[in-house]
C-alpha positions in Angstrom: 0.0 0.0 0.0 1.3 3.5 -1.0 1.5 5.9 2.0 -0.8 8.8 1.5 0.4 12.4 1.8 0.5 13.7 5.4 1.3 17.2 6.6 2.2 18.3 10.0 2.9 21.9 11.0 5.1 22.8 14.0 5.3 26.4 15.1 8.1 27.9 17.1 9.1 31.5 17.7 10.5 32.8 14.4 10.2 29.5 12.6 7.5 27.3 11.1 8.3 23.7 10.1 6.0 21.9 7.7 6.7 18.2 7.7 5.6 16.4 4.5 5.5 12.6 4.6 4.2 9.8 2.5 4.0 10.3 -1.3 3.1 13.5 -3.2 1.5 13.4 -6.6 -1.1 15.0 -8.7 -3.9 13.8 -6.4 -2.4 16.0 -3.6 -2.3 19.3 -5.4 -5.2 20.7 -3.5 -3.8 19.7 -0.1 -0.5 21.4 -0.9 -2.3 24.5 -2.2 -4.0 24.7 1.2 -0.7 24.3 2.9 0.5 27.5 1.1 -1.7 29.4 3.5 0.8 28.4 6.2 3.5 29.9 4.1 1.6 33.2 3.6 1.4 33.7 7.4 4.9 32.2 8.0 7.5 33.7 10.3 10.9 34.7 8.9 12.0 31.0 8.5 10.0 28.3 6.9 11.4 24.8 7.0 9.8 22.2 4.7 10.9 18.9 6.1 10.8 16.3 3.4 12.9 13.7 5.2 9.8 11.4 5.4 8.6 12.0 1.9 9.1 8.9 -0.3 8.1 10.4 -3.7 7.3 13.8 -5.1 6.4 15.0 -8.6 5.7 18.4 -10.2 3.1 19.1 -7.6 5.8 19.1 -4.9 8.1 21.2 -7.1 5.4 23.7 -7.7 4.7 23.9 -3.9 8.4 24.4 -3.1 8.8 27.1 -5.7 5.7 28.9 -4.6 6.7 28.7 -1.0 10.2 30.0 -1.9 8.6 33.0 -3.8 6.3 33.8 -0.8 9.1 33.6 1.7 11.4 35.8 -0.4 8.7 38.4 -1.0 8.0 38.6 2.7 11.8 39.0 3.5 12.0 35.5 4.9 13.8 32.3 3.8 12.9 28.8 3.0 14.9 25.7 4.0 14.3 22.3 2.6 15.3 19.7 5.2 16.3 16.2 4.2 17.7 13.7 3.8 16.0 13.6 0.5 14.5 10.4 -0.9 16.2 9.5 -4.2 13.0 10.4 -6.2 12.8 13.8 -4.6 16.5 14.6 -5.1 16.2 13.5 -8.7 13.2 15.7 -9.2 15.1 18.8 -8.0 18.3 18.0 -9.8 16.7 17.0 -13.2 14.6 20.2 -13.2 17.7 22.4 -12.3 16.0 23.7 -9.2 18.2 21.9 -6.5 20.5 24.9 -6.3 17.5 27.3 -5.9 16.8 25.9 -2.5 18.8 25.8 0.8 18.8 22.0 1.3 20.0 20.7 4.6 20.6 17.1 5.5 20.7 16.0 1.9 23.8 13.9 2.3 22.5 12.0 5.3 20.5 9.4 3.4 21.6 5.8 4.0 
């Protein structure tokens, strides 16, 4: 059975962490669009933790780019926290967007 997308938001002073787990595909577009409301009200640092995400496609990429734009426009910053699943890292590298994000923990995958 494929794990469905799950989101968990953790708020701390000056930082919001959005943990995305399971798998993210076209069926999850609306869920991630709703998650962008977290980004709009985000404090200066938004961490998108994808360390528990097994798969992501263009929907994930669109979400990350939109979150990055929102954070930049608000004078904040976005951090993508790994380790990244091979499919997620491949998505970012093959689209040429890996370098557009601050990715932490990327080299920690086993």
